[in-house]
PAFI-749887 format. One record per atom (N, C-alpha, C): residue number from 1; x, y, z. Coordinates in pm, 1 decimal, decimal comma, m for minus. Layout:
{nr=NUM; X=X; Y=Y; Z=Z}
...
end
This chain:
{nr=1; X=13416,1; Y=8834,2; Z=11509,1}
{nr=1; X=13466,0; Y=8701,0; Z=11505,5}
{nr=1; X=13545,1; Y=8693,5; Z=11669,8}
{nr=2; X=13490,7; Y=8635,6; Z=11713,7}
{nr=2; X=13563,9; Y=8556,8; Z=11850,3}
{nr=2; X=13705,8; Y=8508,3; Z=11836,3}
{nr=3; X=13818,5; Y=8574,8; Z=11934,4}
{nr=3; X=13958,6; Y=8456,5; Z=11861,5}
{nr=3; X=13855,2; Y=8334,5; Z=11941,5}
{nr=4; X=13958,3; Y=8240,9; Z=11858,0}
{nr=4; X=13912,5; Y=8105,0; Z=11914,7}
{nr=4; X=14050,8; Y=8019,4; Z=11992,5}
{nr=5; X=14012,8; Y=7957,0; Z=12058,7}
{nr=5; X=14097,6; Y=7848,2; Z=12166,9}
{nr=5; X=14200,3; Y=7819,3; Z=12053,8}
{nr=6; X=14309,1; Y=7773,3; Z=12143,1}
{nr=6; X=14434,3; Y=7675,2; Z=12090,2}
{nr=6; X=14533,5; Y=7836,4; Z=12007,2}
{nr=7; X=14502,8; Y=7920,2; Z=11995,4}
{nr=7; X=14597,7; Y=7993,1; Z=11922,1}
{nr=7; X=14736,7; Y=7999,3; Z=11935,9}
{nr=8; X=14804,8; Y=8021,2; Z=12078,2}
{nr=8; X=14874,7; Y=8006,9; Z=12115,1}
{nr=8; X=14919,7; Y=7874,3; Z=12244,3}
{nr=9; X=14781,7; Y=7788,7; Z=12284,2}
{nr=9; X=14800,0; Y=7644,9; Z=12299,3}
{nr=9; X=14794,1; Y=7684,0; Z=12435,0}
{nr=10; X=14774,5; Y=7829,0; Z=12492,4}
{nr=10; X=14791,3; Y=7810,6; Z=12648,2}
{nr=10; X=14655,7; Y=7891,4; Z=12681,0}
{nr=11; X=14569,9; Y=7831,2; Z=12799,3}
{nr=11; X=14488,0; Y=7855,2; Z=12841,7}
{nr=11; X=14473,5; Y=7897,6; Z=13018,0}
{nr=12; X=14427,2; Y=7935,5; Z=13060,9}
{nr=12; X=14393,6; Y=7968,6; Z=13198,4}
{nr=12; X=14288,6; Y=7864,1; Z=13280,4}
{nr=13; X=14326,9; Y=7859,5; Z=13404,3}
{nr=13; X=14302,8; Y=7770,7; Z=13497,3}
{nr=13; X=14369,9; Y=7609,9; Z=13464,8}
{nr=14; X=14257,2; Y=7555,4; Z=13543,9}
{nr=14; X=14342,0; Y=7385,0; Z=13537,4}
{nr=14; X=14371,4; Y=7356,8; Z=13430,0}
{nr=15; X=14456,2; Y=7273,7; Z=13403,9}
{nr=15; X=14523,9; Y=7175,5; Z=13330,7}
{nr=15; X=14504,8; Y=7023,1; Z=13367,3}
{nr=16; X=14457,0; Y=6946,3; Z=13303,5}
{nr=16; X=14445,9; Y=6812,1; Z=13283,9}
{nr=16; X=14507,5; Y=6732,5; Z=13169,9}
{nr=17; X=14455,0; Y=6619,4; Z=13194,2}
{nr=17; X=14521,4; Y=6544,4; Z=13076,0}
{nr=17; X=14424,0; Y=6560,0; Z=12939,8}
{nr=18; X=14483,5; Y=6559,7; Z=12831,0}
{nr=18; X=14398,6; Y=6551,1; Z=12699,8}
{nr=18; X=14320,2; Y=6443,1; Z=12633,2}
{nr=19; X=14257,5; Y=6440,1; Z=12557,8}
{nr=19; X=14163,6; Y=6317,4; Z=12474,9}
{nr=19; X=14292,5; Y=6261,4; Z=12388,9}
{nr=20; X=14234,3; Y=6139,4; Z=12426,0}
{nr=20; X=14300,5; Y=6034,1; Z=12406,0}
{nr=20; X=14206,4; Y=5876,2; Z=12293,4}
{nr=21; X=14241,4; Y=5875,6; Z=12216,7}
{nr=21; X=14177,4; Y=5738,5; Z=12188,2}
{nr=21; X=14136,0; Y=5654,5; Z=12281,4}
{nr=22; X=14001,4; Y=5589,5; Z=12301,1}
{nr=22; X=14015,9; Y=5483,8; Z=12394,4}
{nr=22; X=13987,2; Y=5530,8; Z=12544,6}
{nr=23; X=14009,4; Y=5658,0; Z=12576,0}
{nr=23; X=13992,7; Y=5671,9; Z=12715,0}
{nr=23; X=13835,9; Y=5718,2; Z=12742,4}
{nr=24; X=13847,3; Y=5656,6; Z=12833,3}
{nr=24; X=13682,7; Y=5677,0; Z=12879,9}
{nr=24; X=13668,0; Y=5745,8; Z=13019,0}
{nr=25; X=13519,1; Y=5818,9; Z=12986,8}
{nr=25; X=13473,6; Y=5924,9; Z=13077,0}
{nr=25; X=13524,5; Y=6041,3; Z=13062,6}
{nr=26; X=13588,4; Y=6111,7; Z=12971,1}
{nr=26; X=13658,2; Y=6191,6; Z=12912,5}
{nr=26; X=13594,4; Y=6325,1; Z=12929,0}
{nr=27; X=13581,4; Y=6448,1; Z=12995,7}
{nr=27; X=13528,9; Y=6570,7; Z=13018,8}
{nr=27; X=13600,9; Y=6687,7; Z=13017,4}
{nr=28; X=13568,3; Y=6784,0; Z=12947,7}
{nr=28; X=13686,1; Y=6873,1; Z=12888,0}
{nr=28; X=13541,6; Y=6977,8; Z=12845,4}
{nr=29; X=13567,6; Y=7067,6; Z=12967,9}
{nr=29; X=13497,6; Y=7206,7; Z=13010,7}
{nr=29; X=13535,5; Y=7344,1; Z=12980,7}
{nr=30; X=13473,4; Y=7423,5; Z=12852,4}
{nr=30; X=13499,8; Y=7550,9; Z=12833,4}
{nr=30; X=13471,7; Y=7660,8; Z=12839,1}
{nr=31; X=13486,6; Y=7807,1; Z=12894,3}
{nr=31; X=13414,8; Y=7891,2; Z=12886,0}
{nr=31; X=13499,4; Y=7978,3; Z=12837,3}
{nr=32; X=13455,5; Y=8040,8; Z=12669,1}
{nr=32; X=13468,1; Y=8120,9; Z=12600,9}
{nr=32; X=13454,0; Y=8228,1; Z=12603,0}
{nr=33; X=13540,1; Y=8391,9; Z=12621,7}
{nr=33; X=13455,4; Y=8519,2; Z=12629,0}
{nr=33; X=13419,6; Y=8568,1; Z=12495,5}
{nr=34; X=13420,7; Y=8681,2; Z=12486,8}
{nr=34; X=13373,4; Y=8733,0; Z=12396,1}
{nr=34; X=13594,5; Y=8758,5; Z=12261,5}
{nr=35; X=13652,5; Y=8748,3; Z=12341,7}
{nr=35; X=13802,2; Y=8807,3; Z=12300,3}
{nr=35; X=13931,1; Y=8660,8; Z=12315,9}
{nr=36; X=13880,3; Y=8573,0; Z=12384,5}
{nr=36; X=13957,8; Y=8520,1; Z=12461,5}
{nr=36; X=13914,8; Y=8360,9; Z=12542,7}
{nr=37; X=13937,8; Y=8221,7; Z=12542,8}
{nr=37; X=13881,4; Y=8142,9; Z=12633,6}
{nr=37; X=13888,8; Y=8216,3; Z=12809,8}
{nr=38; X=13806,9; Y=8203,7; Z=12851,8}
{nr=38; X=13834,5; Y=8252,2; Z=13027,7}
{nr=38; X=13905,7; Y=8135,5; Z=13071,6}
{nr=39; X=13807,8; Y=7969,7; Z=13102,8}
{nr=39; X=13866,7; Y=7873,0; Z=13214,8}
{nr=39; X=13818,0; Y=7743,1; Z=13079,9}
{nr=40; X=13894,1; Y=7685,5; Z=13090,3}
{nr=40; X=13908,2; Y=7519,7; Z=13118,9}
{nr=40; X=13943,7; Y=7461,4; Z=13232,4}
{nr=41; X=13831,2; Y=7325,4; Z=13201,4}
{nr=41; X=13859,3; Y=7210,5; Z=13347,5}
{nr=41; X=13897,7; Y=7041,5; Z=13246,3}
{nr=42; X=13936,4; Y=7035,7; Z=13308,8}
{nr=42; X=13915,4; Y=6852,3; Z=13225,1}
{nr=42; X=13891,2; Y=6771,9; Z=13395,1}
{nr=43; X=13825,0; Y=6680,0; Z=13354,3}
{nr=43; X=13766,7; Y=6606,9; Z=13429,6}
{nr=43; X=13730,8; Y=6508,7; Z=13354,0}
{nr=44; X=13687,3; Y=6381,0; Z=13458,2}
{nr=44; X=13714,6; Y=6184,1; Z=13404,2}
{nr=44; X=13848,7; Y=6138,9; Z=13393,4}
{nr=45; X=13905,0; Y=6067,8; Z=13305,4}
{nr=45; X=13985,3; Y=5994,1; Z=13331,9}
{nr=45; X=14075,1; Y=6114,3; Z=13255,7}
{nr=46; X=14214,2; Y=6065,0; Z=13344,7}
{nr=46; X=14351,2; Y=6152,9; Z=13292,1}
{nr=46; X=14493,4; Y=6107,8; Z=13273,9}
{nr=47; X=14551,7; Y=6097,3; Z=13273,7}
{nr=47; X=14734,1; Y=6061,7; Z=13303,4}
{nr=47; X=14764,8; Y=6179,8; Z=13326,7}
{nr=48; X=14905,0; Y=6183,4; Z=13406,6}
{nr=48; X=14970,6; Y=6305,9; Z=13452,8}
{nr=48; X=15068,4; Y=6343,0; Z=13366,3}
{nr=49; X=15057,2; Y=6284,6; Z=13244,5}
{nr=49; X=15176,0; Y=6372,5; Z=13113,2}
{nr=49; X=15086,0; Y=6436,7; Z=13068,6}
{nr=50; X=15119,5; Y=6496,1; Z=13005,4}
{nr=50; X=15082,8; Y=6605,5; Z=12870,3}
{nr=50; X=15155,1; Y=6576,3; Z=12709,5}
{nr=51; X=15127,7; Y=6570,1; Z=12665,0}
{nr=51; X=15193,0; Y=6555,1; Z=12506,2}
{nr=51; X=15090,3; Y=6608,5; Z=12396,8}
{nr=52; X=15136,6; Y=6602,6; Z=12280,8}
{nr=52; X=15045,4; Y=6646,2; Z=12161,2}
{nr=52; X=14879,8; Y=6611,2; Z=12121,0}
{nr=53; X=14905,3; Y=6488,2; Z=12181,7}
{nr=53; X=14716,6; Y=6478,1; Z=12195,2}
{nr=53; X=14634,7; Y=6533,5; Z=12267,2}
{nr=54; X=14693,5; Y=6611,8; Z=12361,5}
{nr=54; X=14642,4; Y=6658,7; Z=12454,0}
{nr=54; X=14558,5; Y=6797,2; Z=12405,1}
{nr=55; X=14650,2; Y=6824,4; Z=12298,7}
{nr=55; X=14596,9; Y=6955,8; Z=12246,8}
{nr=55; X=14454,4; Y=6926,6; Z=12140,8}
{nr=56; X=14401,8; Y=6811,2; Z=12121,4}
{nr=56; X=14281,7; Y=6765,2; Z=12037,2}
{nr=56; X=14171,2; Y=6798,2; Z=12096,3}
{nr=57; X=14109,8; Y=6814,6; Z=12210,0}
{nr=57; X=14038,4; Y=6868,9; Z=12271,2}
{nr=57; X=13985,7; Y=7040,7; Z=12234,5}
{nr=58; X=14129,1; Y=7083,0; Z=12296,5}
{nr=58; X=14112,8; Y=7255,2; Z=12202,0}
{nr=58; X=14009,1; Y=7241,9; Z=12066,6}
{nr=59; X=14113,6; Y=7183,8; Z=11961,3}
{nr=59; X=14068,1; Y=7169,9; Z=11831,7}
{nr=59; X=13970,5; Y=7118,1; Z=11821,2}
{nr=60; X=13887,5; Y=7074,2; Z=11876,5}
{nr=60; X=13747,5; Y=7000,1; Z=11878,1}
{nr=60; X=13617,6; Y=7135,4; Z=11897,9}
{nr=61; X=13686,6; Y=7165,7; Z=12075,3}
{nr=61; X=13558,6; Y=7297,1; Z=12102,3}
{nr=61; X=13618,1; Y=7394,3; Z=11987,7}
{nr=62; X=13763,2; Y=7411,6; Z=11998,1}
{nr=62; X=13802,4; Y=7571,3; Z=11884,4}
{nr=62; X=13663,4; Y=7551,6; Z=11725,9}
{nr=63; X=13710,0; Y=7417,6; Z=11679,4}
{nr=63; X=13590,4; Y=7392,4; Z=11559,7}
{nr=63; X=13454,2; Y=7391,7; Z=11594,0}
{nr=64; X=13429,9; Y=7376,9; Z=11711,4}
{nr=64; X=13272,3; Y=7375,1; Z=11747,5}
{nr=64; X=13206,2; Y=7509,0; Z=11755,1}
{nr=65; X=13298,4; Y=7610,2; Z=11785,8}
{nr=65; X=13247,3; Y=7752,7; Z=11782,1}
{nr=65; X=13146,5; Y=7774,5; Z=11670,9}
{nr=66; X=13196,9; Y=7763,6; Z=11569,2}
{nr=66; X=13101,5; Y=7795,4; Z=11444,0}
{nr=66; X=12985,0; Y=7738,1; Z=11419,3}
{nr=67; X=12988,2; Y=7619,1; Z=11492,4}
{nr=67; X=12892,5; Y=7587,5; Z=11490,3}
{nr=67; X=12742,7; Y=7631,6; Z=11617,1}
{nr=68; X=12817,4; Y=7685,0; Z=11721,7}
{nr=68; X=12763,1; Y=7753,8; Z=11796,6}
{nr=68; X=12661,6; Y=7873,1; Z=11760,0}
{nr=69; X=12739,3; Y=7960,6; Z=11673,7}
{nr=69; X=12728,0; Y=8060,4; Z=11598,1}
{nr=69; X=12627,7; Y=8049,2; Z=11529,5}
{nr=70; X=12603,1; Y=7899,5; Z=11471,3}
{nr=70; X=12481,6; Y=7918,1; Z=11388,0}
{nr=70; X=12345,0; Y=7890,1; Z=11435,0}
{nr=71; X=12420,8; Y=7833,6; Z=11528,9}
{nr=71; X=12240,1; Y=7705,7; Z=11638,4}
{nr=71; X=12210,2; Y=7837,2; Z=11687,1}
{nr=72; X=12294,4; Y=7909,6; Z=11781,2}
{nr=72; X=12251,7; Y=8015,9; Z=11862,9}
{nr=72; X=12107,4; Y=8106,7; Z=11785,1}
{nr=73; X=12124,6; Y=8169,1; Z=11676,6}
{nr=73; X=12047,2; Y=8238,3; Z=11588,2}
{nr=73; X=11885,2; Y=8148,2; Z=11562,4}
{nr=74; X=11922,9; Y=7949,4; Z=11601,0}
{nr=74; X=11777,1; Y=7930,5; Z=11563,8}
{nr=74; X=11654,7; Y=7892,9; Z=11694,0}
{nr=75; X=11746,0; Y=7959,4; Z=11801,5}
{nr=75; X=11656,3; Y=7895,0; Z=11855,0}
{nr=75; X=11673,5; Y=8048,4; Z=12030,6}
{nr=76; X=11602,6; Y=8047,3; Z=12097,6}
{nr=76; X=11599,6; Y=8144,0; Z=12163,3}
{nr=76; X=11648,4; Y=8074,6; Z=12343,6}
{nr=77; X=11640,4; Y=8007,8; Z=12342,5}
{nr=77; X=11710,1; Y=7934,1; Z=12429,8}
{nr=77; X=11842,5; Y=7914,8; Z=12454,3}
{nr=78; X=11873,5; Y=7910,1; Z=12597,2}
{nr=78; X=11999,8; Y=7921,8; Z=12646,6}
{nr=78; X=12121,7; Y=7830,3; Z=12613,7}
{nr=79; X=12049,0; Y=7745,5; Z=12656,9}
{nr=79; X=12092,0; Y=7542,6; Z=12567,8}
{nr=79; X=12020,4; Y=7522,5; Z=12459,4}
{nr=80; X=12182,4; Y=7502,8; Z=12421,2}
{nr=80; X=12173,5; Y=7481,1; Z=12246,9}
{nr=80; X=12190,3; Y=7338,4; Z=12236,8}
{nr=81; X=12195,0; Y=7273,4; Z=12343,3}
{nr=81; X=12231,4; Y=7110,5; Z=12302,5}
{nr=81; X=12331,4; Y=7074,3; Z=12204,1}
{nr=82; X=12374,3; Y=6961,5; Z=12193,4}
{nr=82; X=12481,0; Y=6931,7; Z=12101,1}
{nr=82; X=12435,0; Y=6991,2; Z=11996,1}
{nr=83; X=12597,1; Y=7057,0; Z=11959,1}
{nr=83; X=12576,0; Y=7129,8; Z=11839,9}
{nr=83; X=12712,0; Y=7082,9; Z=11754,9}
{nr=84; X=12754,5; Y=6997,7; Z=11819,1}
{nr=84; X=12862,7; Y=6929,7; Z=11738,5}
{nr=84; X=12922,0; Y=6805,9; Z=11741,8}
{nr=85; X=12939,4; Y=6692,5; Z=11664,3}
{nr=85; X=13035,9; Y=6564,6; Z=11720,6}
{nr=85; X=13141,3; Y=6579,7; Z=11666,6}
{nr=86; X=13224,2; Y=6415,7; Z=11736,6}
{nr=86; X=13381,9; Y=6419,2; Z=11652,2}
{nr=86; X=13398,2; Y=6293,0; Z=11727,1}
{nr=87; X=13417,3; Y=6192,8; Z=11603,1}
{nr=87; X=13428,6; Y=6068,0; Z=11643,2}
{nr=87; X=13333,5; Y=6017,2; Z=11738,1}
{nr=88; X=13322,2; Y=6001,6; Z=11862,5}
{nr=88; X=13211,2; Y=5932,0; Z=11938,7}
{nr=88; X=13246,7; Y=6010,2; Z=12028,9}
{nr=89; X=13288,1; Y=6142,0; Z=12036,8}
{nr=89; X=13285,2; Y=6278,0; Z=12197,4}
{nr=89; X=13198,0; Y=6331,7; Z=12065,6}
{nr=90; X=13097,7; Y=6427,1; Z=12191,2}
{nr=90; X=13005,4; Y=6532,8; Z=12162,4}
{nr=90; X=12986,1; Y=6671,6; Z=12210,1}
{nr=91; X=12960,1; Y=6723,9; Z=12143,5}
{nr=91; X=12985,4; Y=6887,2; Z=12238,9}
{nr=91; X=12899,5; Y=6947,5; Z=12213,1}
{nr=92; X=12803,6; Y=6951,8; Z=12364,0}
{nr=92; X=12722,6; Y=7074,2; Z=12366,1}
{nr=92; X=12725,9; Y=7205,5; Z=12442,1}
{nr=93; X=12656,1; Y=7298,2; Z=12412,8}
{nr=93; X=12696,9; Y=7424,2; Z=12373,6}
{nr=93; X=12586,0; Y=7501,0; Z=12467,7}
{nr=94; X=12613,5; Y=7624,5; Z=12572,3}
{nr=94; X=12527,0; Y=7705,6; Z=12633,6}
{nr=94; X=12570,8; Y=7860,7; Z=12619,6}
{nr=95; X=12500,4; Y=7925,1; Z=12597,4}
{nr=95; X=12530,0; Y=8050,5; Z=12550,3}
{nr=95; X=12448,1; Y=8183,5; Z=12683,1}
{nr=96; X=12516,1; Y=8251,8; Z=12694,2}
{nr=96; X=12512,6; Y=8323,9; Z=12831,2}
{nr=96; X=12403,4; Y=8460,1; Z=12800,8}
{nr=97; X=12365,0; Y=8513,5; Z=12834,5}
{nr=97; X=12276,5; Y=8663,1; Z=12775,8}
{nr=97; X=12379,5; Y=8735,5; Z=12754,2}
{nr=98; X=12498,1; Y=8763,2; Z=12826,8}
{nr=98; X=12612,0; Y=8822,8; Z=12796,0}
{nr=98; X=12712,0; Y=8761,2; Z=12686,8}
{nr=99; X=12709,2; Y=8703,4; Z=12620,1}
{nr=99; X=12698,3; Y=8608,7; Z=12507,2}
{nr=99; X=12873,3; Y=8595,2; Z=12512,0}
{nr=100; X=12838,9; Y=8498,3; Z=12609,5}
{nr=100; X=13005,3; Y=8359,7; Z=12636,8}
{nr=100; X=12932,0; Y=8250,9; Z=12633,1}
{nr=101; X=13008,9; Y=8148,5; Z=12617,2}
{nr=101; X=12987,5; Y=8037,9; Z=12542,1}
{nr=101; X=13046,9; Y=7976,8; Z=12650,6}
{nr=102; X=13002,7; Y=7835,6; Z=12694,6}
{nr=102; X=13011,6; Y=7737,9; Z=12791,7}
{nr=102; X=13038,9; Y=7623,4; Z=12719,7}
{nr=103; X=13111,4; Y=7550,4; Z=12682,3}
{nr=103; X=13127,9; Y=7396,4; Z=12596,2}
{nr=103; X=13189,5; Y=7325,5; Z=12679,7}
{nr=104; X=13083,6; Y=7183,0; Z=12645,4}
{nr=104; X=13127,5; Y=7043,5; Z=12712,2}
{nr=104; X=13157,5; Y=7007,0; Z=12621,4}
{nr=105; X=13285,0; Y=6908,3; Z=12623,6}
{nr=105; X=13333,7; Y=6772,6; Z=12551,7}
{nr=105; X=13315,0; Y=6694,5; Z=12612,0}
{nr=106; X=13214,3; Y=6578,0; Z=12594,4}
{nr=106; X=13208,3; Y=6432,3; Z=12635,8}
{nr=106; X=13160,3; Y=6321,8; Z=12515,5}
{nr=107; X=13146,9; Y=6208,8; Z=12600,8}
{nr=107; X=13115,8; Y=6099,8; Z=12560,8}
{nr=107; X=13012,7; Y=6033,4; Z=12538,8}
{nr=108; X=12874,3; Y=6129,6; Z=12550,9}
{nr=108; X=12682,4; Y=6110,6; Z=12559,2}
{nr=108; X=12652,0; Y=6110,3; Z=12733,1}
{nr=109; X=12679,9; Y=6184,9; Z=12781,6}
{nr=109; X=12620,9; Y=6235,2; Z=12863,5}
{nr=109; X=12506,5; Y=6268,4; Z=12858,3}
{nr=110; X=12348,1; Y=6227,6; Z=12938,9}
{nr=110; X=12254,5; Y=6256,9; Z=12926,9}
{nr=110; X=12185,6; Y=6400,4; Z=12899,8}
{nr=111; X=12127,0; Y=6449,3; Z=12801,8}
{nr=111; X=12100,6; Y=6570,0; Z=12817,9}
{nr=111; X=12041,2; Y=6643,5; Z=12911,2}
{nr=112; X=11978,7; Y=6620,5; Z=13041,4}
{nr=112; X=11928,4; Y=6654,8; Z=13122,6}
{nr=112; X=12036,1; Y=6701,6; Z=13184,4}
{nr=113; X=12106,5; Y=6584,6; Z=13273,0}
{nr=113; X=12240,6; Y=6636,9; Z=13348,7}
{nr=113; X=12379,2; Y=6708,7; Z=13312,7}
{nr=114; X=12374,7; Y=6709,7; Z=13151,5}
{nr=114; X=12465,9; Y=6828,7; Z=13098,6}
{nr=114; X=12385,0; Y=6925,7; Z=13112,5}
{nr=115; X=12248,9; Y=6953,7; Z=13138,0}
{nr=115; X=12148,3; Y=7100,5; Z=13094,7}
{nr=115; X=12176,8; Y=7153,8; Z=13238,0}
{nr=116; X=12175,3; Y=7066,0; Z=13366,4}
{nr=116; X=12171,0; Y=7100,8; Z=13495,7}
{nr=116; X=12286,1; Y=7157,1; Z=13525,6}
{nr=117; X=12403,3; Y=7047,8; Z=13470,8}
{nr=117; X=12549,2; Y=7124,3; Z=13509,6}
{nr=117; X=12589,6; Y=7286,7; Z=13456,9}
{nr=118; X=12573,8; Y=7274,4; Z=13315,0}
{nr=118; X=12548,9; Y=7408,4; Z=13239,9}
{nr=118; X=12464,5; Y=7507,4; Z=13332,4}
{nr=119; X=12370,3; Y=7538,0; Z=13400,2}
{nr=119; X=12302,0; Y=7556,1; Z=13465,3}
{nr=119; X=12356,2; Y=7607,6; Z=13593,5}
{nr=120; X=12416,7; Y=7488,1; Z=13681,9}
{nr=120; X=12488,2; Y=7548,6; Z=13783,7}
{nr=120; X=12644,4; Y=7642,3; Z=13747,4}
{nr=121; X=12724,5; Y=7564,4; Z=13643,5}
{nr=121; X=12788,1; Y=7692,4; Z=13630,8}
{nr=121; X=12764,8; Y=7799,9; Z=13581,5}
{nr=122; X=12647,4; Y=7806,9; Z=13514,7}
{nr=122; X=12649,8; Y=7924,1; Z=13493,5}
{nr=122; X=12583,8; Y=8074,0; Z=13594,9}
{nr=123; X=12515,1; Y=7991,5; Z=13714,4}
{nr=123; X=12526,7; Y=8044,2; Z=13813,6}
{nr=123; X=12635,3; Y=8117,3; Z=13891,1}
{nr=124; X=12721,8; Y=8022,5; Z=13839,3}
{nr=124; X=12911,1; Y=8027,6; Z=13964,2}
{nr=124; X=12968,6; Y=8143,5; Z=13835,7}
{nr=125; X=12908,1; Y=8146,6; Z=13737,9}
{nr=125; X=13027,3; Y=8199,6; Z=13660,1}
{nr=125; X=12924,2; Y=8345,2; Z=13696,5}
{nr=126; X=12800,3; Y=8354,6; Z=13672,9}
{nr=126; X=12749,2; Y=8487,9; Z=13747,7}
{nr=126; X=12815,4; Y=8591,0; Z=13897,0}
{nr=127; X=12813,0; Y=8488,3; Z=14005,4}
{nr=127; X=12877,6; Y=8498,8; Z=14110,6}
{nr=127; X=12981,0; Y=8559,1; Z=14056,5}
{nr=128; X=13073,4; Y=8502,4; Z=14032,9}
{nr=128; X=13186,5; Y=8540,7; Z=13970,4}
{nr=128; X=13221,5; Y=8637,5; Z=13923,1}
{nr=129; X=13095,5; Y=8727,9; Z=13833,5}
{nr=129; X=13139,3; Y=8795,8; Z=13778,6}
{nr=129; X=13111,4; Y=8925,1; Z=13865,8}
{nr=130; X=13041,0; Y=8912,7; Z=14006,1}
{nr=130; X=12943,2; Y=9022,5; Z=14059,5}
{nr=130; X=13072,9; Y=9031,8; Z=14198,5}
{nr=131; X=13164,1; Y=8969,2; Z=14184,8}
{nr=131; X=13278,9; Y=9005,0; Z=14243,5}
{nr=131; X=13346,2; Y=9110,7; Z=14230,8}
{nr=132; X=13370,3; Y=9260,7; Z=14319,9}
{nr=132; X=13434,2; Y=9370,1; Z=14255,8}
{nr=132; X=13615,0; Y=9378,8; Z=14194,4}
{nr=133; X=13675,2; Y=9249,2; Z=14233,7}
{nr=133; X=13832,3; Y=9255,3; Z=14203,5}
{nr=133; X=13804,7; Y=9206,5; Z=14083,5}
{nr=134; X=13691,5; Y=9100,4; Z=13983,8}
{nr=134; X=13716,1; Y=9059,8; Z=13906,7}
{nr=134; X=13675,5; Y=9133,2; Z=13774,1}
{nr=135; X=13736,0; Y=9159,3; Z=13670,0}
{nr=135; X=13752,4; Y=9201,4; Z=13544,0}
{nr=135; X=13668,0; Y=9173,1; Z=13396,4}
{nr=136; X=13537,6; Y=9257,6; Z=13352,5}
{nr=136; X=13460,6; Y=9132,2; Z=13296,5}
{nr=136; X=13542,5; Y=9082,0; Z=13140,2}
{nr=137; X=13525,9; Y=8974,2; Z=13104,4}
{nr=137; X=13561,7; Y=8889,4; Z=12998,6}
{nr=137; X=13769,3; Y=8871,9; Z=12999,8}
{nr=138; X=13796,5; Y=8840,9; Z=13148,3}
{nr=138; X=13984,9; Y=8840,1; Z=13156,2}
{nr=138; X=13997,4; Y=8709,9; Z=13239,1}
{nr=139; X=14063,5; Y=8620,9; Z=13219,2}
{nr=139; X=14101,7; Y=8476,7; Z=13265,1}
{nr=139; X=14027,0; Y=8486,4; Z=13447,6}
{nr=140; X=13955,1; Y=8338,4; Z=13450,5}
{nr=140; X=13934,7; Y=8323,3; Z=13583,2}
{nr=140; X=13998,8; Y=8228,3; Z=13605,6}
{nr=141; X=14091,0; Y=8247,8; Z=13730,2}
{nr=141; X=14228,9; Y=8228,2; Z=13840,7}
{nr=141; X=14133,6; Y=8120,9; Z=13928,4}
{nr=142; X=13992,6; Y=8193,6; Z=13977,4}
{nr=142; X=13988,7; Y=8167,3; Z=14127,2}
{nr=142; X=14013,0; Y=8000,4; Z=14168,4}
{nr=143; X=14082,5; Y=7949,1; Z=14269,6}
{nr=143; X=14085,0; Y=7818,6; Z=14315,1}
{nr=143; X=13935,3; Y=7744,3; Z=14343,5}
{nr=144; X=13873,0; Y=7887,8; Z=14375,3}
{nr=144; X=13688,6; Y=7801,0; Z=14494,9}
{nr=144; X=13618,2; Y=7855,0; Z=14327,7}
{nr=145; X=13652,3; Y=7888,1; Z=14202,3}
{nr=145; X=13547,0; Y=7931,9; Z=14118,6}
{nr=145; X=13579,3; Y=7769,6; Z=14064,7}
{nr=146; X=13730,8; Y=7694,2; Z=14071,0}
{nr=146; X=13750,1; Y=7617,6; Z=13998,7}
{nr=146; X=13722,9; Y=7479,5; Z=14071,7}
{nr=147; X=13754,1; Y=7509,0; Z=14185,8}
{nr=147; X=13679,9; Y=7388,5; Z=14335,1}
{nr=147; X=13550,5; Y=7370,6; Z=14316,5}
{nr=148; X=13436,2; Y=7470,1; Z=14295,4}
{nr=148; X=13263,7; Y=7444,8; Z=14207,3}
{nr=148; X=13268,6; Y=7441,2; Z=14118,2}
{nr=149; X=13302,2; Y=7417,1; Z=14073,1}
{nr=149; X=13282,0; Y=7355,7; Z=13899,6}
{nr=149; X=13319,8; Y=7242,0; Z=13884,9}
{nr=150; X=13436,4; Y=7208,3; Z=13984,2}
{nr=150; X=13482,5; Y=7068,2; Z=13969,1}
{nr=150; X=13407,0; Y=6958,5; Z=14021,5}
{nr=151; X=13321,8; Y=7036,1; Z=14171,4}
{nr=151; X=13195,7; Y=6933,4; Z=14234,9}
{nr=151; X=13087,7; Y=6982,1; Z=14154,7}
{nr=152; X=13007,2; Y=7030,6; Z=14075,9}
{nr=152; X=12912,0; Y=7040,7; Z=13975,8}
{nr=152; X=12908,8; Y=6912,0; Z=13867,6}
{nr=153; X=13060,5; Y=6889,7; Z=13821,7}
{nr=153; X=13088,9; Y=6788,1; Z=13748,1}
{nr=153; X=13029,1; Y=6680,0; Z=13794,4}
{nr=154; X=13133,4; Y=6632,3; Z=13885,7}
{nr=154; X=13130,5; Y=6566,1; Z=14002,6}
{nr=154; X=12950,3; Y=6501,3; Z=14038,2}
{nr=155; X=12858,6; Y=6609,2; Z=14036,4}
{nr=155; X=12748,0; Y=6583,6; Z=14089,4}
{nr=155; X=12688,1; Y=6559,7; Z=13988,9}
{nr=156; X=12676,3; Y=6633,7; Z=13832,7}
{nr=156; X=12612,0; Y=6598,7; Z=13705,1}
{nr=156; X=12623,9; Y=6547,0; Z=13637,4}
{nr=157; X=12784,4; Y=6492,7; Z=13647,1}
{nr=157; X=12807,9; Y=6406,5; Z=13523,0}
{nr=157; X=12919,3; Y=6301,5; Z=13515,7}
{nr=158; X=12907,9; Y=6250,7; Z=13684,1}
{nr=158; X=13011,5; Y=6162,3; Z=13660,3}
{nr=158; X=12910,5; Y=6016,9; Z=13717,3}
end
C-alpha cells in the first residue's frame, strides 16, 4: 500500500490557501509517489492565512487514493478522469507508467482541459526525472518545476 498524504500534515512544494466552503475557482494539484507525496500546489482563490480548514484538501485527496487504485485496474488509459467527489469538488486522476499518481481537486473544470493539464505536467515530471541530480521518488522542490506547473495551470485551468 502507498503512504497516504497528510500523515504529519507536511508536504513538499509550495503551500497555498486551503479549501473553504464558498471559495471559488479552487484548485489543488498533487503528485503522489510510491512512498510519499512528492509535490503539492494550490491554485485559484487564496488567502494569506492557513488554518485547520486548509487541510481538508489533503483529506479529500488522501481518501481518493483508494478510488484511483480501484479505477486504474479497469482501464489501460493513463488518464482516469473523475475518480471521486466531495460535495461540489471533483477529483481527477492520471497515473504514469511508473505508478506515480497525479491528482487534481477542482470545482468542475472541463474534462478536456484537465486531461491537457495532466499531459503537460506529466511531460514536465518526466523531464524533471531526467535530471541526474534528482533522486527518483523524492520530493520535488525545484522552483522552475513549480513555475512550469503553475504556468500549465494558468494555460489550461484558469
